[in-house]
N, C-alpha and C positions, 0 to 999 in steps of 0.2 A: 504494500500500500504506500509506503514512503511517508516522509514528513510533510507537514503542511502547517499553515498558521492563519490566524485572523489578524488583519491589520486594521487599525482605526486611526484615521488622520483627522486632526483638528485643522480645518481649512481657514479658520479665522485667527488663529494664534500668530502673532508677529514675532520677529526675532527679539524684540525688546521685552516681551512678556512670556515667551515659551518656557523658560527655565522656572519661573514662579508658578506657572500653570501646571507644569510637570510635577512639581512638589506637591501642589494641592491635590492632583489626581492620585498620586502614589499614596498620600496620607488617607484619602477617602477610600481607596481600594483596600488598604490595610484595615481601616475602621470597619468596613463592611465584611471583612474576612474573605475577600476574593483572592487576595495575595498575602504572602507573609512579608514582613519588613526586611528580613535578612537577605543580603545578596549572596547567591550561591551559583554554582556551575549547573544551571538548569536550562540553558539555551544551547542551541547548536553552536559549535566553535568555542572560542575562548572567552567570549563575553559573559559577564555575570548578569543574572536576572533574578526575579523574585518568583519563587515557587507558588503553586496554587495554595490558597488558604483553605481553612476548614469549611468555608461557605462559598467556594468557587462556583458551585452549581447555580447559585442565584443569578449569575451573569449569563447563563446559557439558555438557549431555546429548549434544549433537552439534554440531560446528562446521560451520555451513552457509556459512561464508565471508562472511556479511553484515557483519561488523565491518570487514573490509578496505576501506580508503578511505572509510569513512563519516565524516562530520564530527561528528555528534552521537552519539558512541559511548562516552562517558566514564561514570565512576562518581561519584555524589554521595553524601555522607554527611550525614544529618540528625540533629542532636542537639537535638531539641525535641519538644514534644507534637504528634503528628500522627495522623491517621486515614488508613490506607492502604487504598485501595479499587481495584476494577477498574472500567473504563468500562462493563462490561455491567451490566444490571439485576440486583440481588442480592436474595436472599431470606434469611430467618433462621428457624431452628427452635429452639424452647425445649429446653434440655437436660433439663428436668424432666418436662414433659408431652408433648413432641413437637409442640405446636401450631406451625403454620407461618404466616409472614406471608402475607397475602392481597392480591392485586392488585385495585385499584379497578375495578369494572365500568364506572363512568361516566367516570372520568378516563383509564383505560388507560395505555398507554406505560410500564408498570412501576411506576406510582405505587401505593403501598400504600393500603389502606383507612384511613380516618381513625382507626379503632380501634387500628391498629398504630403510629401516628405517635409515641406516647410512647417507643418503642424508638429510633426515629430521633432524636428530641429528646434522649434520653439520650446518644447517641453525640456529637451536636453539643455538648452541655453539657460533656462530658469534654474535647473538643477545645478549647473556649473557656476551659478552666481552672476552670469552675464546677461540675463534676459528678464523681461517682465513676466508677469503671471497671466498673460493672455496671448492670443494668436489670432491672425486673420484667416477667414475662410478662403480657400482657393477658388470657390465658385462666386460668392457674392462680394468678397473683399471686406466684409464687416469684421471688426475686432470683437472678440468675446473672451472673458476670463475663462481659464481652464475649468473652473468650477461650474460654469454655465454650459460647457460642451456636454453632450450626452455621450459618455464613454461606456461601452459595454464589452466586457465586464468593467466595473468602475476603475478609475485611476484617480489619484489625488496628488496635488502638490501641497506640501505642508512643512511647517517649521516644528511641529510637535506631532508625534505619533506613538502608538502603542502596538506592540507585536506580541500576540498570545500564541506561543509555539505549541502545535499539536492540540489546540483547543477546538471543539466544534464551534459553529457560528454563535455569536452572542445574540441575545434576545433584543428586540426593539425596545422593550421597556427598560432594560439595562442601559442601552445606548442613550435613551432619553434622559435617564438619571445622570449619566456621565456628562451629557451635554449641559445639564443644569449645573453640575459642579463646575463646569468650565464657563459659566456665565451665559449659557444659551448659545454657545458656539455651534456652528454647523460641523457635523461629523460625517465622514464617508468611511464605510467599513466594508470589508470583503474577506472571504476565505479563499486561500489559494494553496497550491501544492508547491513543493520545492522542485 
């Protein structure tokens, strides 16, 4: 089956407040018993994370028991410029004209036509620190924030994010609570495999 994770990106957190918001979220998750406070080797690789707490199931749609006894099942917190994506091939639809990215007939394997590569380049430019958080549609020319594009599966550009390794999808109610802790910030979440 392999490893997978749920990512949750706070698309409203800015670089000036991401660190403080991360502290608030970690404190709340500990209070709720969703994670433990101690940093341990519970993530893939060498990074430290926080293991599931005694009430981790309150965050889930359904507890399938997969976290019990699993080594890489911790939660990581990212306070940096990141692009959160799913492993699946994604498409994007312009919020202004409805134009949708097209797959290359010659390259296949989910690669977009060269015409749509400026959108992908814009996402990478944002990630690299050299670009804005928006891009123009190649069809209508209108600019739209990445958050307004309809990406499927979801993607998000964010300064603050959480990664729940090998957790099932989080419940909508839990994500609503998390948003409230963050002052009503918009959250984008998805499950993906490694």
